[in-house]
C-alpha positions as CSV (number, residue, x, y, z in Angstrom):
1,M,-119.2,45.7,2.5
2,G,-121.8,45.1,5.2
3,A,-121.3,44.2,9.1
4,L,-122.0,40.6,9.9
5,N,-124.3,40.3,12.8
6,C,-124.5,37.2,14.6
7,A,-128.0,37.9,15.9
8,D,-129.3,39.0,12.5
9,G,-127.2,37.1,9.9
10,V,-125.8,39.1,7.1
11,S,-126.7,42.8,5.9
12,A,-125.7,45.0,3.6
13,S,-125.4,48.6,4.8
14,P,-125.3,51.2,1.9
15,G,-122.5,53.9,2.1
16,S,-123.5,57.1,3.8
17,P,-123.0,60.5,1.9
18,D,-120.5,61.8,4.6
19,S,-118.4,58.6,4.7
20,A,-115.9,57.2,2.1
21,D,-118.0,58.5,-1.2
22,A,-117.7,62.1,0.2
23,V,-114.0,61.9,1.2
24,P,-111.5,61.6,-1.8
25,G,-109.1,59.0,-1.1
26,A,-110.8,57.6,1.7
27,R,-112.6,54.5,0.3
28,G,-109.7,52.0,0.3
29,F,-109.3,52.9,4.3
30,E,-112.9,52.5,4.9
31,E,-113.2,49.1,2.9
32,T,-110.2,47.9,4.9
33,Q,-111.8,48.6,8.0
34,A,-115.1,47.1,6.9
35,E,-113.4,44.0,6.1
36,R,-111.6,43.9,9.3
37,G,-114.9,44.3,10.9
38,A,-116.5,41.6,8.8
39,V,-113.6,39.3,9.8
40,D,-113.9,40.2,13.7
41,A,-117.6,39.7,13.5
42,L,-117.3,36.3,11.6
43,W,-114.8,35.3,14.3
44,A,-117.1,36.4,17.1
45,C,-120.0,33.9,15.4
46,V,-117.6,31.1,15.3
47,T,-116.8,31.4,18.8
48,E,-120.3,31.9,20.0
49,F,-121.3,28.8,18.2
50,I,-118.6,26.9,19.9
51,R,-119.4,28.2,23.5
52,E,-123.0,27.5,23.0
53,A,-122.1,23.6,21.8
54,A,-119.7,23.1,24.6
55,A,-122.3,24.4,27.2
56,A,-122.8,21.8,29.9
57,Q,-126.6,21.3,28.9
58,N,-125.9,20.7,25.2
59,R,-122.8,18.1,25.7
60,F,-125.0,15.1,25.7
61,V,-126.9,16.3,22.7
62,L,-123.6,16.4,20.8
63,R,-122.9,13.0,22.0
64,V,-125.9,11.6,20.8
65,A,-126.0,13.6,17.5
66,I,-122.4,12.1,16.8
67,V,-123.6,8.5,17.0
68,A,-126.5,9.3,14.8
69,A,-124.6,11.1,12.2
70,I,-122.7,7.9,11.6
71,G,-125.3,7.5,9.3
72,G,-124.0,10.2,7.2
73,F,-120.6,8.5,7.3
74,L,-122.1,5.4,5.7
75,F,-123.5,7.5,2.8
76,G,-120.0,9.2,2.5
77,Y,-117.7,6.2,2.6
78,D,-119.7,4.4,-0.2
79,T,-120.2,7.4,-2.3
80,G,-116.3,8.1,-2.2
81,V,-115.2,4.5,-2.2
82,I,-116.6,3.4,-5.6
83,G,-115.0,6.0,-7.6
84,G,-111.5,4.5,-6.8
85,A,-112.6,1.2,-6.8
86,L,-113.9,1.4,-9.9
87,L,-110.7,1.6,-11.6
88,Y,-109.9,-1.8,-10.6
89,V,-113.4,-3.2,-10.6
90,K,-113.9,-2.6,-14.2
91,H,-110.8,-4.8,-15.1
92,D,-111.3,-7.5,-12.4
93,L,-114.9,-8.0,-13.2
94,H,-114.7,-7.0,-16.9
95,A,-116.8,-4.1,-16.4
96,E,-115.3,-2.1,-19.5
97,S,-118.4,-0.6,-20.8
98,N,-119.7,2.8,-19.8
99,F,-123.1,0.8,-19.0
100,D,-121.6,-1.5,-16.5
101,Q,-119.7,1.2,-14.8
102,Q,-122.8,3.4,-14.5
103,A,-124.8,0.5,-13.1
104,I,-122.2,-0.2,-10.7
105,V,-122.2,3.5,-9.5
106,A,-126.0,4.0,-9.7
107,S,-127.3,0.7,-8.5
108,L,-126.8,2.0,-4.7
109,L,-129.0,4.9,-5.8
110,V,-131.9,2.8,-6.7
111,G,-131.8,1.1,-3.6
112,A,-131.6,4.5,-1.7
113,V,-134.9,5.5,-3.4
114,V,-136.7,2.4,-2.1
115,G,-134.9,2.7,1.2
116,A,-136.0,6.4,1.5
117,V,-139.6,5.6,0.7
118,V,-139.9,2.7,3.5
119,A,-137.9,4.6,5.9
120,G,-140.5,7.2,6.0
121,R,-143.1,5.0,7.1
122,L,-140.8,3.2,9.5
123,A,-139.5,6.2,11.2
124,D,-143.1,7.3,12.0
125,R,-144.1,3.6,12.9
126,L,-141.0,2.3,14.6
127,G,-139.4,5.3,15.4
128,R,-136.4,7.4,14.5
129,R,-133.9,5.4,16.5
130,R,-135.0,1.7,15.6
131,T,-135.1,2.9,11.9
132,I,-131.6,3.9,12.1
133,I,-130.4,0.9,13.7
134,C,-132.2,-1.4,11.0
135,A,-130.2,0.9,8.5
136,G,-127.0,-0.1,10.4
137,W,-127.2,-3.8,10.0
138,I,-128.5,-3.7,6.6
139,Y,-125.5,-1.7,5.7
140,V,-123.2,-4.5,7.4
141,A,-124.7,-6.9,5.0
142,G,-124.3,-4.8,1.9
143,G,-120.9,-4.1,2.7
144,I,-119.8,-7.9,3.0
145,G,-121.9,-8.9,0.0
146,S,-119.9,-6.2,-2.2
147,A,-116.6,-7.5,-1.0
148,L,-117.5,-11.1,-1.9
149,A,-119.0,-10.2,-5.4
150,Q,-117.9,-12.3,-8.3
151,S,-119.4,-10.6,-11.1
152,V,-120.7,-7.3,-12.2
153,W,-124.5,-8.1,-11.3
154,Q,-123.6,-9.7,-8.2
155,L,-121.8,-6.5,-7.2
156,V,-124.7,-4.3,-8.5
157,G,-127.1,-6.3,-6.2
158,A,-124.8,-6.1,-3.2
159,R,-124.9,-2.1,-3.8
160,L,-128.5,-2.1,-4.0
161,V,-128.6,-3.6,-0.8
162,L,-126.3,-1.0,0.6
163,G,-128.5,1.8,-1.1
164,L,-131.7,0.5,1.0
165,A,-129.7,1.6,4.3
166,V,-128.0,4.4,2.7
167,G,-131.5,5.8,1.6
168,A,-133.0,5.2,5.1
169,A,-130.1,6.8,7.2
170,S,-129.4,9.8,5.0
171,F,-132.8,11.3,6.0
172,V,-133.9,9.8,9.3
173,A,-130.5,10.7,10.9
174,P,-130.8,14.4,10.4
175,M,-134.5,14.3,11.2
176,Y,-133.7,12.7,14.5
177,I,-130.7,14.8,15.3
178,S,-132.9,17.9,14.6
179,E,-135.7,16.5,16.9
180,I,-133.3,16.3,19.8
181,A,-131.1,19.4,19.2
182,P,-132.0,23.0,21.0
183,S,-132.8,25.8,18.1
184,K,-129.6,27.6,19.2
185,I,-127.2,25.0,18.0
186,R,-129.6,23.0,15.7
187,G,-128.1,24.0,12.4
188,G,-124.8,23.1,13.4
189,T,-125.5,20.3,15.2
190,V,-127.8,18.7,12.2
191,T,-124.8,19.7,10.1
192,L,-122.6,17.0,11.9
193,N,-124.4,14.6,9.8
194,Q,-122.9,16.4,6.8
195,L,-119.6,16.4,8.4
196,M,-119.7,12.8,8.9
197,L,-120.4,12.5,5.3
198,A,-117.7,14.5,4.2
199,S,-115.5,12.4,6.6
200,G,-116.6,9.1,5.0
201,I,-116.0,10.6,1.7
202,F,-112.3,11.5,2.8
203,V,-111.6,8.1,4.7
204,A,-112.8,6.3,1.5
205,Y,-110.4,8.5,-0.6
206,I,-107.7,7.5,1.8
207,A,-108.7,3.9,1.6
208,D,-108.5,3.9,-2.1
209,W,-105.2,5.5,-2.0
210,G,-103.9,3.3,0.7
211,L,-105.0,-0.1,-0.8
212,K,-104.3,0.9,-4.5
213,G,-101.3,-1.7,-4.5
214,V,-102.9,-4.7,-2.4
215,P,-104.0,-7.6,-3.9
216,G,-107.8,-7.7,-4.2
217,N,-107.7,-4.0,-3.6
218,W,-111.2,-3.0,-4.5
219,R,-112.6,-5.9,-2.4
220,W,-111.0,-4.6,0.7
221,M,-112.0,-0.8,-0.4
222,V,-115.8,-1.8,-0.4
223,G,-115.8,-4.2,2.3
224,L,-114.5,-2.0,4.7
225,A,-117.8,0.0,4.7
226,A,-119.2,-3.0,7.1
227,I,-117.2,-1.4,10.3
228,P,-119.1,2.0,10.5
229,G,-122.3,0.1,9.8
230,L,-121.8,-2.1,12.7
231,A,-120.8,1.1,14.7
232,L,-124.2,2.8,13.9
233,A,-126.3,-0.1,14.6
234,I,-124.6,-0.8,18.1
235,G,-124.4,2.8,19.0
236,M,-127.9,3.7,18.3
237,L,-128.7,1.1,21.2
238,F,-127.6,3.6,23.8
239,V,-129.3,6.8,22.8
240,P,-133.1,8.0,23.7
241,E,-135.7,8.2,21.2
242,S,-136.9,11.5,19.7
243,P,-139.3,13.3,22.2
244,R,-141.3,14.4,19.4
245,W,-141.7,11.1,18.0
246,L,-142.7,10.0,21.9
247,V,-145.4,12.6,22.0
248,E,-146.7,11.8,18.5
249,K,-147.3,8.2,19.8
250,G,-148.9,9.6,23.2
251,R,-146.0,8.7,25.3
252,H,-145.9,12.2,27.0
253,D,-144.2,11.1,30.3
254,V,-141.5,9.2,28.7
255,A,-140.8,12.4,26.3
256,R,-140.7,14.6,29.5
257,R,-137.8,12.3,30.9
258,V,-135.9,12.3,27.6
259,L,-136.3,16.0,27.4
260,R,-135.0,16.5,31.0
261,R,-132.0,14.3,30.0
262,I,-131.1,15.8,26.8
263,R,-131.8,19.4,28.2
264,G,-130.2,18.9,31.5
265,T,-132.8,20.7,33.1
266,D,-136.4,20.0,34.9
267,A,-137.7,23.3,33.0
268,V,-139.0,21.6,29.7
269,D,-142.6,22.3,30.2
270,D,-142.8,25.0,27.6
271,E,-140.8,23.1,25.1
272,L,-143.0,19.9,25.7
273,H,-146.2,22.0,25.4
274,E,-144.9,23.4,22.0
275,I,-144.5,19.8,20.6
276,E,-147.7,18.6,21.9
277,Q,-149.7,21.8,20.0
278,A,-147.8,20.7,17.0
279,A,-148.4,17.2,17.3
280,K,-152.3,17.4,18.1
281,H,-153.5,16.9,14.3
282,K,-152.6,13.6,12.8
283,A,-152.0,13.9,9.2
284,G,-151.1,11.2,6.7
285,H,-149.5,11.3,3.0
286,R,-152.2,13.0,1.6
287,A,-151.9,16.1,3.7
288,L,-148.9,16.8,1.9
289,F,-150.8,18.1,-0.9
290,Q,-152.9,20.6,1.2
291,P,-152.6,24.1,0.2
292,Q,-150.9,25.4,3.1
293,L,-148.0,22.6,3.0
294,R,-147.4,23.4,-0.7
295,P,-144.9,26.1,-0.4
296,M,-142.7,24.2,1.9
297,L,-143.0,21.0,-0.1
298,I,-142.0,22.8,-3.2
299,V,-138.9,24.1,-1.1
300,G,-138.0,20.8,-0.2
301,V,-138.3,18.9,-3.5
302,G,-136.8,21.9,-5.2
303,L,-133.7,21.8,-2.9
304,A,-133.5,17.9,-3.2
305,A,-133.4,18.1,-7.3
306,F,-131.1,21.1,-7.6
307,Q,-128.5,19.6,-4.9
308,Q,-128.0,16.7,-7.2
309,L,-128.7,18.4,-10.7
310,V,-125.7,20.7,-10.2
311,G,-123.6,17.5,-10.8
312,I,-122.3,17.0,-7.1
313,N,-122.0,13.3,-7.6
314,T,-120.2,13.3,-10.7
315,V,-117.4,15.0,-8.9
316,I,-117.8,12.6,-5.9
317,Y,-118.2,9.4,-7.8
318,Y,-116.1,10.1,-11.0
319,A,-113.5,12.3,-9.5
320,P,-110.5,9.8,-10.3
321,T,-112.0,9.2,-13.8
322,I,-112.4,13.0,-14.2
323,L,-108.8,13.7,-13.1
324,S,-107.7,11.0,-15.5
325,F,-109.3,12.8,-18.4
326,T,-106.3,15.4,-17.7
327,G,-103.9,12.6,-18.8
328,I,-102.6,11.4,-15.3
329,G,-102.6,7.9,-14.4
330,S,-104.9,6.2,-11.6
331,G,-102.4,6.3,-8.7
332,S,-101.9,10.0,-9.4
333,A,-105.7,10.6,-9.9
334,L,-106.4,8.7,-6.3
335,T,-103.7,10.8,-4.7
336,Q,-105.3,14.0,-5.9
337,T,-108.8,12.9,-4.7
338,V,-107.5,12.8,-1.2
339,F,-107.1,16.8,-1.6
340,I,-110.9,16.8,-2.6
341,G,-111.7,15.0,0.6
342,L,-109.6,17.3,2.6
343,T,-111.4,20.2,1.3
344,N,-114.9,19.0,1.7
345,I,-114.3,18.3,5.4
346,V,-112.5,21.7,6.1
347,F,-115.5,23.5,4.4
348,T,-118.3,21.1,6.0
349,I,-116.6,22.3,9.5
350,V,-116.8,26.0,8.4
351,A,-120.8,25.5,7.4
352,I,-121.2,23.9,10.9
353,L,-119.5,27.1,12.6
354,L,-121.5,29.4,10.6
355,L,-125.3,28.0,10.0
356,D,-126.5,29.3,13.1
357,R,-125.0,32.6,13.0
358,V,-124.8,33.7,9.3
359,G,-128.1,31.7,8.2
360,R,-129.1,29.1,5.8
361,R,-129.8,31.3,2.8
362,P,-126.7,33.4,2.7
363,L,-124.6,30.2,2.6
364,L,-127.0,28.5,0.2
365,L,-126.4,31.5,-2.1
366,V,-122.6,32.1,-1.8
367,G,-122.0,28.3,-2.1
368,T,-124.2,27.7,-5.2
369,S,-122.5,30.9,-6.9
370,G,-119.2,29.6,-6.0
371,L,-119.8,26.1,-7.9
372,V,-121.2,27.6,-10.8
373,V,-117.9,29.6,-11.1
374,A,-116.0,26.4,-10.7
375,L,-118.4,24.4,-13.2
376,V,-117.7,27.0,-16.0
377,A,-113.8,26.6,-15.3
378,L,-114.2,23.0,-15.6
379,G,-115.8,23.5,-18.9
380,L,-113.3,25.9,-20.2
381,F,-110.3,23.3,-19.3
382,F,-111.8,20.6,-21.3
383,Q,-112.8,22.9,-24.1
384,L,-109.6,24.5,-24.4
385,G,-106.8,22.6,-25.4
386,W,-103.9,25.0,-24.4
387,L,-105.2,25.1,-20.6
388,Q,-104.6,21.3,-20.6
389,Q,-101.4,21.8,-22.0
390,H,-100.2,24.8,-20.1
391,A,-102.2,24.5,-17.1
392,P,-103.1,21.0,-15.9
393,E,-103.4,21.9,-12.5
394,M,-106.6,23.9,-13.3
395,A,-108.8,20.9,-13.2
396,L,-107.9,20.0,-9.9
397,G,-108.4,23.9,-8.6
398,A,-111.6,24.0,-10.1
399,L,-112.8,20.6,-8.6
400,L,-111.6,21.9,-5.2
401,L,-113.3,25.2,-5.6
402,Y,-116.5,23.1,-6.6
403,I,-116.4,20.9,-3.4
404,A,-115.7,23.8,-1.2
405,S,-118.7,25.7,-2.4
406,F,-120.8,22.7,-2.3
407,A,-119.8,22.0,1.3
408,V,-120.8,25.2,2.8
409,G,-123.9,25.6,0.6
410,L,-126.1,22.7,-0.8
411,G,-124.5,19.8,0.8
412,P,-125.4,20.8,4.5
413,V,-128.4,23.4,4.2
414,F,-130.5,20.9,2.1
415,W,-130.7,18.2,4.8
416,L,-130.9,20.7,7.4
417,M,-133.9,22.6,6.0
418,I,-135.9,19.3,5.2
419,S,-135.6,18.4,8.7
420,E,-136.8,22.1,9.9
421,I,-139.6,23.1,7.6
422,Y,-142.1,20.4,7.9
423,P,-145.0,20.2,10.6
424,L,-144.2,17.2,12.8
425,N,-147.4,15.2,12.1
426,V,-146.2,15.2,8.4
427,R,-142.3,15.2,8.8
428,G,-141.7,11.6,8.2
429,P,-143.5,11.5,4.6
430,A,-142.6,14.9,3.8
431,E,-138.9,14.2,4.2
432,S,-139.0,11.0,2.7
433,S,-140.6,12.5,-0.3
434,A,-137.6,15.1,-0.6
435,A,-135.2,12.3,-0.1
436,V,-136.7,10.2,-2.9
437,V,-136.5,13.1,-5.4
438,N,-132.8,13.7,-4.0
439,W,-132.0,9.9,-4.9
440,T,-133.8,9.9,-8.1
441,T,-132.0,13.1,-9.7
442,N,-128.7,11.4,-7.9
443,F,-129.5,8.3,-10.0
444,A,-130.4,10.4,-13.3
445,V,-127.1,12.5,-12.8
446,S,-124.9,9.6,-12.0
447,F,-126.1,7.2,-14.2
448,T,-125.9,9.6,-17.4
449,F,-122.5,11.3,-16.6
450,L,-120.0,9.3,-18.7
451,T,-123.0,9.1,-21.4
452,L,-123.5,12.8,-21.1
453,A,-119.7,13.7,-21.5
454,G,-119.7,11.4,-24.7
455,A,-122.6,13.0,-26.2
456,L,-122.3,16.8,-25.1
457,T,-118.6,16.7,-24.6
458,R,-116.9,17.0,-21.1
459,A,-117.2,20.7,-21.5
460,G,-120.6,20.5,-22.5
461,A,-121.4,18.3,-19.8
462,F,-119.9,20.6,-16.9
463,W,-121.6,24.0,-18.6
464,L,-125.2,22.1,-18.4
465,Y,-124.5,21.7,-14.7
466,A,-123.5,25.5,-14.4
467,A,-126.6,26.7,-16.3
468,I,-128.6,24.4,-13.8
469,G,-126.9,26.1,-10.9
470,L,-128.0,29.5,-12.1
471,L,-131.4,28.2,-11.8
472,A,-131.1,26.8,-8.6
473,I,-129.6,30.3,-7.4
474,G,-132.9,32.0,-8.8
475,F,-135.2,29.4,-7.1
476,M,-133.4,30.1,-3.8
477,L,-133.9,33.8,-3.9
478,A,-137.7,33.2,-4.7
479,R,-138.4,30.5,-2.7
480,V,-136.3,29.3,0.3
481,P,-137.1,30.9,3.7
482,E,-134.7,31.6,6.7
483,T,-135.1,29.3,9.4
484,R,-132.3,30.2,11.8
485,G,-132.6,30.7,15.3
486,R,-136.4,29.4,15.6
487,S,-138.0,26.2,16.9
488,L,-139.3,23.7,14.8
489,E,-142.7,24.7,15.9
490,Q,-142.0,28.4,15.5
491,I,-141.1,27.4,11.8
492,Q,-144.2,25.5,11.3
493,R,-146.4,28.7,12.4
494,R,-144.4,31.1,10.6
495,T,-144.6,29.3,7.4
496,G,-148.2,28.4,8.1
497,A,-147.6,24.7,7.5
498,T,-150.1,23.6,9.6
499,P,-152.1,20.6,7.9
500,T,-155.5,19.5,9.0
501,S,-155.9,15.9,10.1
502,T,-156.8,13.1,7.8
């Protein structure tokens, strides 16, 4: 086992001939020493990130990032709450068919695709900050509309409105955070959005569990979404605009003032010059198809698709339903989903602490490998009747491993990387394209899960997701670059992604 180096990421060192391989009986001791050294190095990485994040010059950035990351909370809350609400909606609104249930879940995703497309243009035209504010108010309207729905299709319509806000906030918030954060803590800071997403899912599971015995429970579950939407819309009124967007609009003096404020120093000339150089060539949507941008476009779109095709939102949206497949009641299923939500938060925090020390690629590869193992285990559980009879806890264990693996890998790294790899002058349309692919595949997976489980069997559905996970690992090895520790402009130069003017 190689040592972990905060400066260089993870490296594997081959054993030397005069060490454990040459001394009989020494291997166990050497491995123990290596493991202790790796743990110590890992802890050093964690403490280094905390020290950097707590530095005086970064505290304001963290406060601003936390406000923007409420956009992730919106996404997480609505993603998590519908699974529990669905257990009661299907009886109250007579949504008994698989089609009706899948339509209620997936309608948000249709809205999210539209929201992502529109927000890409709005983020470039109105600014990151104003776009997020608009998303917050739309989310408030959608949450109230969902709570007041009197039919399946009214609920579907309200969730379409929610989707507009979720689709916009899901990528504009990480974009905004990445553009204000210094490179040393950018990974962990952008991943605050993912932590808020995980927190939203957890709070939703708690709400589902706590409200299960309340009259009109599902209406309270979905209606509470209006509160974080309001917090986002109001909170973003008090944060500065992205300095990179300001430079793009020619407002260099304002950008300089914002940089001084968020860096806590007057010495911002070098960073401002880098931003100005990167923004010189104005490019539109057609620039995305230029040869020099194609490799990064493939990375963004590929990660967007794989993040959903491994089945994450079947677990999030349908966790209570999946657990009910094991034979437990609705109340017990809702209780167990709380543990899934808590696991998601814990391992998202792990990702925040490690992304700027270990790197993006190692966490992607380790996390995706772990979720493949979990999906295979879920398939075995539903395939083998004796496992269901003698080890019913295996389903929950596999789900916990799955969500932990996703939380340290594909969950945060996808949104982080698409906020890093694209040049400033095409960042809006490029991130919008990746978000559209992400939401479209999310819709496809979510709208087909119950049908797929019926056609392929539950085991077959999970094994299909596992096979896609293996393809994802191959894609990451072949295509995904490491971006840790580099400024956004350095990443642009390193990848050669510098489009010409259009």
